[in-house]
C-alpha positions as a Markdown table, in Angstrom:
| # | Residue | x | y | z |
|---|---|---|---|---|
| 1 | Met | 7.2 | 0.3 | 8.3 |
| 2 | Val | 4.1 | -1.8 | 8.0 |
| 3 | Asp | 2.2 | -2.6 | 4.8 |
| 4 | Val | -1.6 | -2.1 | 5.0 |
| 5 | Ala | -4.4 | -2.8 | 2.6 |
| 6 | Pro | -7.6 | -1.0 | 3.7 |
| 7 | Asn | -9.2 | -1.4 | 0.3 |
| 8 | His | -10.2 | -5.1 | 0.5 |
| 9 | Met | -10.6 | -8.3 | 2.5 |
| 10 | Gly | -8.7 | -11.4 | 1.6 |
| 11 | Ser | -10.8 | -14.2 | 0.1 |
| 12 | Gly | -10.9 | -17.2 | -2.1 |
| 13 | Pro | -13.1 | -17.7 | -5.1 |
| 14 | Ile | -16.2 | -15.7 | -5.2 |
| 15 | Ser | -18.3 | -18.7 | -4.7 |
| 16 | Gln | -16.8 | -19.2 | -1.3 |
| 17 | Ile | -17.1 | -15.7 | 0.1 |
| 18 | Cys | -18.7 | -15.7 | 3.6 |
| 19 | Tyr | -19.3 | -12.1 | 4.6 |
| 20 | Glu | -20.3 | -13.2 | 8.0 |
| 21 | Ser | -16.7 | -14.2 | 8.6 |
| 22 | Phe | -15.2 | -10.7 | 8.0 |
| 23 | Ile | -14.4 | -8.6 | 11.0 |
| 24 | Pro | -15.5 | -5.9 | 11.6 |
| 25 | Trp | -17.7 | -5.8 | 8.4 |
| 26 | Asn | -19.6 | -9.0 | 8.5 |
| 27 | His | -22.3 | -8.1 | 6.0 |
| 28 | Glu | -22.3 | -7.6 | 2.3 |
| 29 | Arg | -23.7 | -4.0 | 2.7 |
| 30 | Tyr | -20.2 | -3.0 | 3.7 |
| 31 | Phe | -18.7 | -3.9 | 0.3 |
| 32 | His | -19.2 | -2.8 | -3.2 |
| 33 | Pro | -21.2 | -5.2 | -5.4 |
| 34 | Pro | -18.8 | -7.9 | -6.9 |
| 35 | Lys | -17.6 | -6.5 | -10.3 |
| 36 | Phe | -14.3 | -7.2 | -11.9 |
| 37 | Asn | -12.1 | -5.7 | -14.7 |
| 38 | Pro | -12.7 | -2.0 | -14.4 |
| 39 | Asp | -12.0 | 0.4 | -17.3 |
| 40 | Gln | -8.8 | 1.9 | -16.0 |
| 41 | Arg | -9.7 | 5.3 | -17.4 |
| 42 | Asn | -12.9 | 5.2 | -15.2 |
| 43 | Gln | -11.7 | 6.3 | -11.7 |
| 44 | Thr | -15.1 | 5.4 | -10.1 |
| 45 | Gln | -14.9 | 1.8 | -11.6 |
| 46 | Val | -11.2 | 1.6 | -10.4 |
| 47 | Glu | -12.4 | 2.5 | -6.8 |
| 48 | Gln | -15.4 | 0.3 | -6.7 |
| 49 | Tyr | -14.7 | -2.8 | -8.6 |
| 50 | Trp | -13.1 | -5.8 | -6.8 |
| 51 | Leu | -9.5 | -6.8 | -7.4 |
| 52 | Gly | -8.8 | -10.4 | -8.4 |
| 53 | Arg | -10.6 | -12.8 | -10.7 |
| 54 | Gly | -13.9 | -14.1 | -9.4 |
| 55 | Ala | -13.3 | -17.8 | -10.2 |
| 56 | Trp | -9.8 | -17.8 | -8.6 |
| 57 | Val | -9.4 | -15.1 | -6.0 |
| 58 | Ala | -11.9 | -12.4 | -5.3 |
| 59 | Leu | -11.0 | -9.5 | -3.0 |
| 60 | Pro | -14.2 | -8.0 | -1.6 |
| 61 | Asp | -13.9 | -4.2 | -2.0 |
| 62 | Val | -14.6 | -2.4 | 1.2 |
| 63 | Asn | -17.1 | 0.5 | 0.7 |
| 64 | Thr | -15.2 | 3.4 | 2.1 |
| 65 | Glu | -18.0 | 5.7 | 1.0 |
| 66 | Leu | -19.9 | 4.6 | 4.0 |
| 67 | Pro | -19.2 | 6.9 | 7.0 |
| 68 | Glu | -19.1 | 4.0 | 9.5 |
| 69 | Val | -16.5 | 2.2 | 7.4 |
| 70 | Glu | -14.4 | 5.3 | 6.9 |
| 71 | Arg | -14.5 | 6.1 | 10.7 |
| 72 | Arg | -13.5 | 2.5 | 11.6 |
| 73 | Leu | -10.7 | 2.5 | 9.2 |
| 74 | Tyr | -9.3 | 5.8 | 10.6 |
| 75 | Ser | -9.7 | 4.4 | 14.2 |
| 76 | Trp | -8.1 | 1.1 | 13.3 |
| 77 | Ile | -4.9 | 2.7 | 11.8 |
| 78 | Arg | -4.6 | 5.0 | 14.7 |
| 79 | Glu | -4.7 | 2.1 | 17.1 |
| 80 | Leu | -2.5 | 0.0 | 15.0 |
| 81 | Val | 0.2 | 2.7 | 14.9 |
| 82 | Met | 0.0 | 3.4 | 18.6 |
| 83 | Asn | -0.2 | -0.2 | 19.8 |
| 84 | Tyr | 2.8 | -1.3 | 17.8 |
| 85 | Ser | 4.9 | 1.9 | 17.8 |
| 86 | Ile | 4.8 | 2.0 | 13.9 |
| 87 | Asp | 6.9 | 4.7 | 12.3 |
| 88 | Gly | 5.7 | 4.5 | 8.7 |
| 89 | Leu | 3.1 | 2.9 | 6.5 |
| 90 | Arg | 3.1 | 1.5 | 3.0 |
| 91 | Leu | -0.4 | 1.9 | 1.6 |
| 92 | Asp | -1.4 | -0.8 | -0.7 |
| 93 | Thr | -3.7 | -0.3 | -3.8 |
| 94 | Val | -4.1 | 3.4 | -3.2 |
| 95 | Lys | -5.8 | 4.2 | -6.4 |
| 96 | His | -8.6 | 1.7 | -5.5 |
| 97 | Ile | -10.0 | 4.0 | -2.8 |
| 98 | Arg | -11.3 | 7.4 | -3.4 |
| 99 | Lys | -8.7 | 10.1 | -3.3 |
| 100 | Asp | -10.5 | 12.2 | -0.6 |
| 101 | Phe | -10.3 | 9.2 | 1.8 |
| 102 | Trp | -6.5 | 9.2 | 2.1 |
| 103 | Pro | -5.7 | 12.6 | 3.8 |
| 104 | Gly | -7.9 | 11.7 | 6.8 |
| 105 | Phe | -6.3 | 8.1 | 6.9 |
| 106 | Cys | -2.8 | 9.6 | 6.9 |
| 107 | Arg | -3.7 | 12.2 | 9.5 |
| 108 | Ala | -5.2 | 9.4 | 11.7 |
| 109 | Ala | -2.0 | 7.4 | 11.3 |
| 110 | Gly | 0.1 | 10.4 | 12.2 |
| 111 | Val | 3.2 | 8.8 | 10.7 |
| 112 | Phe | 5.0 | 8.7 | 7.4 |
| 113 | Ala | 2.9 | 7.1 | 4.6 |
| 114 | Leu | 3.9 | 6.0 | 1.1 |
| 115 | Gly | 1.2 | 4.8 | -1.2 |
| 116 | Glu | 1.5 | 2.3 | -4.1 |
| 117 | Val | -0.1 | 3.6 | -7.2 |
| 118 | Trp | 0.4 | 1.2 | -10.2 |
| 119 | Asp | -0.4 | 2.9 | -13.4 |
| 120 | Gly | 1.1 | 3.1 | -16.9 |
| 121 | Asn | 0.6 | 6.9 | -17.1 |
| 122 | Pro | 3.5 | 8.7 | -15.2 |
| 123 | Glu | 1.3 | 11.7 | -14.5 |
| 124 | Tyr | -1.5 | 9.7 | -12.8 |
| 125 | Pro | 0.3 | 8.9 | -9.5 |
| 126 | Thr | 1.1 | 12.5 | -9.0 |
| 127 | Thr | -2.6 | 13.2 | -8.6 |
| 128 | Phe | -2.4 | 11.4 | -5.1 |
| 129 | Arg | 0.1 | 14.2 | -4.1 |
| 130 | Asp | 2.2 | 13.7 | -0.9 |
| 131 | Phe | 2.2 | 10.0 | -0.3 |
| 132 | Trp | 2.4 | 8.0 | -3.6 |
| 133 | Ile | 4.9 | 5.8 | -5.2 |
| 134 | Asp | 4.3 | 4.2 | -8.6 |
| 135 | Gly | 5.2 | 0.7 | -9.7 |
| 136 | Lys | 8.3 | 1.6 | -11.7 |
| 137 | Leu | 9.8 | 3.5 | -8.7 |
| 138 | Tyr | 8.7 | 0.6 | -6.4 |
| 139 | Arg | 10.7 | -1.8 | -8.4 |
| 140 | Ala | 13.7 | 0.4 | -8.5 |
| 141 | Ile | 14.0 | 0.9 | -4.8 |
| 142 | Pro | 15.3 | -2.6 | -4.0 |
| 143 | Glu | 17.9 | -2.1 | -6.8 |
| 144 | Leu | 19.0 | 1.3 | -5.4 |
| 145 | Cys | 19.2 | -0.2 | -1.9 |
| 146 | Ser | 21.3 | -3.0 | -3.2 |
| 147 | Trp | 23.5 | -0.5 | -5.0 |
| 148 | Ala | 23.7 | 1.6 | -1.8 |
| 149 | Val | 24.8 | -1.3 | 0.3 |
| 150 | Gly | 27.5 | -2.2 | -2.2 |
| 151 | Leu | 28.7 | 1.4 | -2.0 |
| 152 | Cys | 28.7 | 1.4 | 1.7 |
| 153 | Asp | 30.8 | -1.8 | 1.6 |
| 154 | Ile | 33.3 | -0.1 | -0.7 |
| 155 | Leu | 33.5 | 3.0 | 1.5 |
| 156 | Arg | 33.9 | 1.0 | 4.6 |
| 157 | Asp | 36.8 | -0.9 | 3.0 |
| 158 | Tyr | 38.3 | 2.3 | 1.7 |
| 159 | Arg | 38.2 | 3.7 | 5.2 |
| 160 | Arg | 39.8 | 0.7 | 6.6 |
| 161 | Leu | 42.6 | 1.0 | 4.0 |
| 162 | Asp | 43.1 | 4.7 | 4.9 |
| 163 | Glu | 43.1 | 3.9 | 8.6 |
| 164 | Thr | 45.6 | 1.0 | 8.6 |
| 165 | Gly | 47.8 | 2.2 | 5.7 |
| 166 | Thr | 47.7 | -1.4 | 4.5 |
| 167 | Asn | 46.5 | -2.9 | 1.2 |
| 168 | Glu | 43.7 | -4.6 | 3.0 |
| 169 | Ala | 41.0 | -3.5 | 0.5 |
| 170 | Val | 41.0 | -3.0 | -3.2 |
| 171 | Val | 38.9 | -0.1 | -4.2 |
């Protein structure tokens, strides 16, 4: 599984952004205008405002409404999956790209995809349908895996006790 963030480009403070250095979108026209702190109840603002804080770290928001950007992202994910035999994707910052972008992106990838949707409203992530995971569940998964590993250790030890007939494991 590979983590991908098609929503934005990495950057430093807004004062140091150099659009010309971004590949393949090396011009500001490929990005939404720099605005921060969206009203979380306004889906358009959530999708089009930048993540980060301008003076610290500004993440230029890719304008996926542009057909050439959408096509390139679909092509990019298809190539990434094929070139590296990827079997699954974790989609970062899903709610920050318009919802109708994601079905095509997931089809282009052709593999299992799980999207991150952080929101305090438990109903909101379900609006992304088949590929979302919300922040609370995302935090619970490592705990569940840790618990499952511990359970597997117990079952392995129990099986060893059963096979040997000795008191090798305490269950």
